[in-house]
C-alpha positions, 0 to 999 in steps of 0.5 A: 075126483082127483085133488091137487095140492096148493102149497101156499098159505093164503094171506089172512083176510082180515078179520080176526088177527087175534085168533089163537089156539086157546080161543078155539075151544072157547068158540066150540063151547059158545057155538056147540053147547052139547051136553055131557059126555057128548061135548067131551067126546067132540073136544077129545076128537078135535084135539086129536085131529089138531095134534095130528094136523099140527105134526103134519104141518111141521113135517111139511115145513109150513110157516108158523102162520100156516101151522097155526092156521092148521091147528086152530082150524082143526080144533073147530072143524066140527063146530057145526055138528050141534045143528045136525041130526046125529043122536049117537053123537048127542046132536039133535038138530034138524040138519043132515049130518053131511051139512055140518061143514057148511054150517060150521063155516057160517059160524066161523065166518061170522066170527071173523075167521074166513080161512078157518071157515074154508077149512071147515066147509071142505073137510067132510069126507075127502071133500065133496065136489059139485058133481058129487053133490048133484049126483047124490042130491045133497043139499049143499051150495052149488060149488066144489067143497073140496080142500085145495090149500095144504092147510085145508088138506092136512085138516081133512086128512087128519080128521079121517084118522079119528072117530067121535065114538071112542070115548074121551081118548080117540084111537087112531084108525088104520089105513084099511079102516079109513078106506073101508069107511070111505068106500060107500061114498064112491071110488073118488073118496077112496082115491083121494085118501090113497093119494094123500096117504102116498103124499103124507104117509100113514101117520099111525105107522110114521109116529115116533116116540118123540111125537106129541 
């Protein structure tokens, strides 16, 4: 599965023009009421992904609106995990973990955030195509759930560099660690990540002392 990049940022369809970065953590608390320390781990992961995604957005020359979308969506990309079965993450819901993207997308759509919802539903792995979903027998909508726009891709890419089991200060994964973690899910996942690494570089290696 090879993913192309659409560099344009889609126009903000309707809904909630007052969304701000500072509102995103409030949404997490509202819809993902995990007990401690699980919520702190989720929040630390989300902040780490948002910081990296925002840096990449600046690197790629996105507009202010595009960069804001990237940072906001990164903060809530895992908002659906509360409803999944992932005891190691403090999640004791009924849904399989791979569905947290589509579950989170529904939440964000109801909050009037359709673009954030699309980022959310397309960030699992390096995206899950209709063909892959069918071949693996996954309980997902019968359509491609792969990142297409640059904001969608940047959040998905940044997410792969941080786990949610390293305490409240996530460490950045190496390129090798990421590729190994994706390998069990098929060569397409690895190929997508390699293509993004070639496009954006390895953030761990490229980070300078002036980055925040």
